[in-house]
Each structure stands twice: as structure tokens, then as C-alpha cells.
C-alpha positions, 0 to 999 in steps of 0.5 A: 529482505535481500539474500546476497545475489537473490530476491526470494520468492516463496515469502508472502502468500495469501492468508489462511487462518487467523495467524497473521503478521502485519506491519506492526510497530506504531504506538497509535492509530495509523492515519495514512499509507503510501507505496513506492513506485516500484512497490518494494516499500511502504510508508505509514503515518501515525498518531504516535508522532512518527512515520515509518518506512517498511519493506513490503515483502518482509513486512518489517520496519526499515526506518522510523521518521521521528521529528514531528511534535504532533501526530503525523497525518499523511505521508508521500514518497518523493522519488525513490529515496525521500519522503514528505510528511504532514503533522498536527504540529503545523509543519511538513518535513522532507526526509532522507529515507536512506538515513531516516534524517529530516532534510527540510522542515516546511513551516508556514501553516498556522494550524495542523497539516492534514494532507500532503501531495507531491508533484509528478516530477518530484520538484514541488509539493502541496500541503493542506491545512486547517488554517484555510490554505494550501501551500505550494512548496519548492522541494529544493529550497523549501520555500513557499511558491504559492498560497491557495486561500479557502473559505474553510479548513482544507482536508485534502489535496492532490495533483492532477491533470496533464503532467500534474498541472493542476492542484485539487483541494477539498474542504470542510464544506464538501467543496472540490476546488481546482487550481493552476499548480504553477500560478496558484490561480483558481480554476473552478469549484463544485460542491457535491458532498454534504460534508467534508472531503477527507481524501482526493485520489487522481487517476494515473492518466490525470483525467479523473479524480475520486473524492472520499467524504464524511457523508459516506460517499465517494465522488468520481469526477472528470478533469479539468471540467469538474463534472461529477460522473458518479457518486458511489455509496456503500460504506456505513459511515464516513469514508477516509481513504481512496486510491485508484488502481493502476488501470484507472478503472478500479479503486479501493476505499477505506472507511470508519466501518473498518471495511475496504471496498474494491470498486468497479468504477465503470459500473459504480459497484463494489467488486469485493468487500473486505473487513480489514480492521477492528475499528476505523480503516483510515487509509489505503494504497494500491500497489503499482501492479494493482494486485494488492491493497495496503490498509492503515487502521485505527487498531495500529496495524497496517495490513496487506490484502490480495485484491482478487481474492480478498485474502489477507497477506501475512508472513508468520504463524506464531506459537509453532512448535513443529520441528524446524531442521533448517534452523540448525542446518548449514546447507545454503539451501536451508538458509534460503528456506528459512524465509520460505518457512514463514509462509509454508508448512512442510507437513500437510498436517502442520500448523496453517500458514499463509501459503499452502503446505509443501508436502508432496510438492515435487510432482504435484499439480499447481494449485491443488492443495485441498482447502487452500484459497488460490488465486485464479492464476494458480487455479487456471495454471496447468503444470507440475511442480518440478526442478524446472518449473520451480526454477522458472518461477524463481528466476523469471519472477512470479509476476511473469511466470504466473501473472495474477499470482498472490506472490509479490514481485521477487526473483532469485537471480543467482543460479547457484543459490536457486539450485541450492534452494531447489535441492533443499526443497527436494530433500525436505519434502521427500520425507513428508 
């Protein structure tokens, strides 16, 4: 959430203890998740017939996209201000994210739309349906430009190849198919899964693909030759979500077992295993900087995870009755600190929150609060928190000042607001 002239930094840190805040609001299982190109927003699709737009940092709902007549199975961003959803009602809808209103309804499938994909240039989309087809759509006119016919229900679709010139589809029988995105001509097919392909992800450079399957495995493929390079297996049961990291060398998967698995694709082995949900983990997305994964669960929650440590990222600790003088203060720094207080206790003995306590902040070496699970960036840093270092952190942004930190990319660009916050931090922490 923006404060005029600022973007607040001390808002979201790694989880410590059970008190967490998720993106909560859906009234049914969350089926899929997508993250905007700048990492600031999240889209979710749910069995409650809605898709929702969230602020990534604040983990708060911005818009409810509600015009489908059945569960929403998938969602994707179309540029910065539109979204595409696919539903059990057999349609896909293009939405205006500024107003939350539908712009185009893409109708033509005869059964549920289970997956959607948007071309890299944002001009076209592909929808996968259990009616045995993938339809290619012109997003300016809403017209179908090609129908890709399959012998089985289609569960997954993605764009790949150089400049998105290919469409990949996955079907009930475990076959991965390749198509020319412009002509709709079939370019090849391989069956390497024993059961349905549930999700397809394509590497940032378009040269590799990952397929998740009901058979409990993940396939790594080279494009455009459809050569299976590796088969990854670790989940206990079906895999429903898969996403590349921005480096193309790592990925995160989500499964019926409720776990996220962070993969080293070169080794074909897990880097980290995270128990993400009580029940099915339906979907996963990775932030553009690669630091966070966002999971979608059958427990109706959407959760944020720091990939390096496996920590869950939250913003509130409920049932906290400790004094909160900043809520009554008119000090401009106090108004800014209200957001910091969501993640940081003032007292070392205060209620555990998602960030380290701020007692004795000034003069304290970075990364030294006992018992707190810091990222490597903080553990390896060697400086003292002071007016100057805090100002640099806020002004430059944590991703620049401490690359690898758990803090999302945020800045305070207003020098006056920055000075007011630091002055209030000195005042508040001096008594603790």
C-alpha cells in the first residue's frame, strides 16, 4: 500500500512462529496463482467462482473479479492492467484490472476451460478445455483464430519457443504436444507421463518446458525437439503446479501432498521442501526476482514463501494486546511506522512477529537478533544499524542494498518522510 510519495520497506519479513497473515478471502479452494511482471500484484483463481487481485506486499485484496458461472480454474496477467481467467462455465474472460470489470468474454468451448496462457506480446491467448481442444484467441477482437484438436481432454497449455512461436498442450493421457502458434499446425507429440499432465511451465528463454502430472512426476523437456531431459520425482501423489525460477535453472512444484518442492534442475534434486498447506497445494508462482514463491491451497489460503530459507512470509500477528503508542500519535513518522509494526515487535519480549524485534535497533549489528531465522544476505552482512544505514536501506531499496534479503522490493523515495520515520524509530526504540 502506498503512502504518498513513499513505498514502505519494513513491511514483510520472514515468518517466526504460528501467527501469520495469508491472502485470505476466497470462499473455496484456490486453484491457481499468477504474479505480475513487476512483482507487485498477485492474481488467484478459485472454486468460489471468482478470481481476485492482491497487493503482494500488503497481502490485501484489491479487486474481486466476479462474472463467471462456475469455478475459476486458471488466471494470467495480460500486460500490466488486464487479466485472463478460465472457468468450468466453458468461457474465458478478459478483465480490466483497474475497474475489475469484464472486457471480453471468450466463448466457444463446449466443456470447462481448465487452463489459460497469454502470448509473450499480450496479443493472443490460448485456452485448454476438456472438449478436446485448445483455442487460440485474438485478444483485441475476442475472435478464435485457430482450434487445436486433440484425441483427449486437454488439461494444460503454455506458450514457448523463440518469441512465443509455439503452443504446448498436455492431455489426459500424459501426452505433450507442440503446435505452431500462428498457424495451429501440429509440430510433434511425446508421451512420457503415465497419467494426465496438469500444468506446463516454460523457461524464461523459451527453450525448456516443465510438465507436472497426476502420476506424481515432473518432466523437463527441451524445445522445440520435445526431448525429455529429466524426470523428477519426490511428491507423494499428483503434482498440480510447476513454475520456473527466473534463472531457468530452478523451479518450484506444488502437489496433492500439500508440499512445495524447490528444485535444482541441473541436478534433478530438491533444494528445499516446504510444507505449504493443510491439504492440496494446487498452484505455485515465483516472483520475477526469484526470491519468493506464492502457493495456492485447497485450504482457501494463498501463502508467500522465502525460497532461500523456506520461511513463510506474513504481515500480522493477531491477538496482540501490547501498547501501541503509534496508533494515537500524530507524528508523521508514527503514521509510517504503523506498517512496520505489522512485522516488528518493539520489545525483545514482545509477541513474536514475522520480522525481528526492533529493541536496541540503533547500534546493533545487522542480522544478530538471537533466534531469528535470517536470510544469508543478512547473516553475511557486516554493518551497524544507524540513521545512515537505515536511510540507505529505505532509499535504495532492500533488493539493492541487501541483495537476497527477504524484504520485497520497496523504497521510500521521499526524503522528508524517510527522515520522519527514522526519527520516530529512534524515539520508539530508545525506551526499550
